[in-house]
LODRENTOR-365288 format. One record per residue (C-alpha): residue in one letter; x, y, z. Coordinates in steps of 0.05 Angstrom, whole numbers, m for minus. Layout:
BEGIN
DRENVO; A; X; Y; Z
...
% end
This chain:
BEGIN
DRENVO; M; 227; m452; 227
DRENVO; A; 175; m475; 176
DRENVO; S; 114; m466; 223
DRENVO; F; 140; m396; 242
DRENVO; N; 149; m379; 169
DRENVO; D; 82; m407; 151
DRENVO; T; 48; m363; 202
DRENVO; V; 83; m301; 174
DRENVO; I; 65; m320; 103
DRENVO; E; m9; m329; 124
DRENVO; D; m9; m262; 158
DRENVO; F; 24; m229; 98
DRENVO; R; m27; m256; 50
DRENVO; A; m87; m242; 95
DRENVO; N; m67; m169; 102
DRENVO; A; m42; m152; 32
DRENVO; G; 31; m153; 52
DRENVO; V; 23; m109; 113
DRENVO; L; 52; m141; 177
DRENVO; G; 44; m117; 247
DRENVO; G; 81; m131; 311
DRENVO; H; 156; m138; 303
DRENVO; W; 151; m122; 229
DRENVO; E; 105; m62; 233
DRENVO; G; 127; m5; 187
DRENVO; K; 177; m50; 151
DRENVO; K; 170; m76; 79
DRENVO; T; 168; m151; 74
DRENVO; L; 166; m193; 12
DRENVO; L; 154; m266; m2
DRENVO; L; 210; m297; m42
DRENVO; H; 191; m358; m84
DRENVO; A; 250; m400; m107
DRENVO; P; 257; m471; m130
DRENVO; G; 304; m515; m90
DRENVO; R; 367; m525; m130
DRENVO; K; 366; m601; m115
DRENVO; S; 293; m617; m107
DRENVO; G; 261; m567; m155
DRENVO; K; 206; m557; m104
DRENVO; E; 183; m485; m95
DRENVO; F; 199; m455; m27
DRENVO; V; 170; m389; m2
DRENVO; N; 210; m347; 46
DRENVO; P; 186; m284; 82
DRENVO; L; 242; m233; 81
DRENVO; V; 250; m161; 107
DRENVO; A; 262; m120; 45
DRENVO; A; 297; m54; 50
DRENVO; P; 276; m7; m7
DRENVO; Y; 333; 13; m51
DRENVO; G; 314; 56; m110
DRENVO; D; 271; 11; m155
DRENVO; S; 297; m52; m120
DRENVO; Y; 295; m84; m52
DRENVO; I; 352; m113; m10
DRENVO; V; 341; m175; 28
DRENVO; S; 393; m210; 74
DRENVO; G; 413; m283; 83
DRENVO; S; 421; m270; 157
DRENVO; A; 378; m328; 181
DRENVO; G; 371; m293; 247
DRENVO; G; 446; m301; 260
DRENVO; A; 448; m375; 246
DRENVO; P; 519; m404; 231
DRENVO; E; 503; m420; 159
DRENVO; D; 468; m384; 101
DRENVO; P; 396; m400; 92
DRENVO; Q; 381; m448; 35
DRENVO; W; 343; m394; m5
DRENVO; V; 410; m359; m19
DRENVO; A; 442; m419; m53
DRENVO; N; 375; m433; m89
DRENVO; L; 374; m362; m115
DRENVO; E; 446; m367; m138
DRENVO; S; 432; m428; m178
DRENVO; L; 370; m398; m211
DRENVO; D; 376; m373; m283
DRENVO; G; 323; m321; m300
DRENVO; P; 274; m285; m259
DRENVO; V; 247; m302; m190
DRENVO; T; 175; m294; m166
DRENVO; V; 162; m248; m107
DRENVO; E; 98; m227; m72
DRENVO; L; 97; m152; m57
DRENVO; G; 36; m132; m19
DRENVO; P; m24; m163; m57
DRENVO; D; 16; m169; m122
DRENVO; T; 55; m229; m147
DRENVO; V; 109; m206; m196
DRENVO; Q; 172; m230; m232
DRENVO; A; 237; m199; m210
DRENVO; D; 312; m201; m229
DRENVO; H; 360; m220; m175
DRENVO; R; 432; m216; m157
DRENVO; V; 464; m248; m95
DRENVO; V; 518; m204; m67
DRENVO; R; 571; m235; m22
DRENVO; P; 622; m205; 25
DRENVO; G; 693; m211; 0
DRENVO; R; 670; m227; m71
DRENVO; D; 628; m167; m92
DRENVO; D; 652; m94; m84
DRENVO; D; 583; m68; m68
DRENVO; W; 569; m115; m10
DRENVO; D; 589; m64; 43
DRENVO; R; 542; m12; 14
DRENVO; L; 483; m57; 2
DRENVO; Y; 489; m94; 69
DRENVO; G; 495; m27; 104
DRENVO; V; 428; m5; 75
DRENVO; W; 396; m68; 98
DRENVO; R; 428; m65; 165
DRENVO; A; 405; 7; 177
DRENVO; Y; 334; m13; 155
DRENVO; W; 327; m74; 200
DRENVO; P; 347; m58; 272
DRENVO; D; 353; m133; 291
DRENVO; A; 414; m140; 245
DRENVO; A; 461; m119; 300
DRENVO; E; 435; m174; 344
DRENVO; Y; 442; m225; 289
DRENVO; E; 514; m205; 279
DRENVO; K; 530; m219; 352
DRENVO; K; 509; m293; 342
DRENVO; T; 559; m310; 289
DRENVO; D; 625; m293; 255
DRENVO; R; 592; m303; 188
DRENVO; K; 579; m241; 144
DRENVO; F; 510; m246; 113
DRENVO; P; 502; m246; 38
DRENVO; V; 448; m199; 10
DRENVO; A; 405; m204; m52
DRENVO; L; 384; m147; m95
DRENVO; I; 313; m158; m120
DRENVO; T; 290; m114; m177
DRENVO; V; 218; m121; m200
DRENVO; R; 210; m124; m276
% end
């Protein structure tokens, strides 16, 4: 997965955040988050559904059986997270929203699911319900 993500990150940066192909017409952001164990910074390209002044990203991992590591890393992070939006690198507040724990999960996941058509295919690959994160630029 790392080499695939590296290619997407490279394309994102080379084109001021505008991706073509499968992502054409969709907002994508690069989420920077330190590993909760290693402290090493990881960068993850994520489809970001606009939601008012915020963005919704999903821990779908393409329908993998487990949440991607960035979700737990974000949950353990106190304070803002760094995101790249287009050509800008900014600080953002974040909140991970989980099914069965947070009342607004259905609504927020529904927004992301409607925005990203592949979500329906991801759901077919697992029984896991995907956490989402609300990212709000400061």
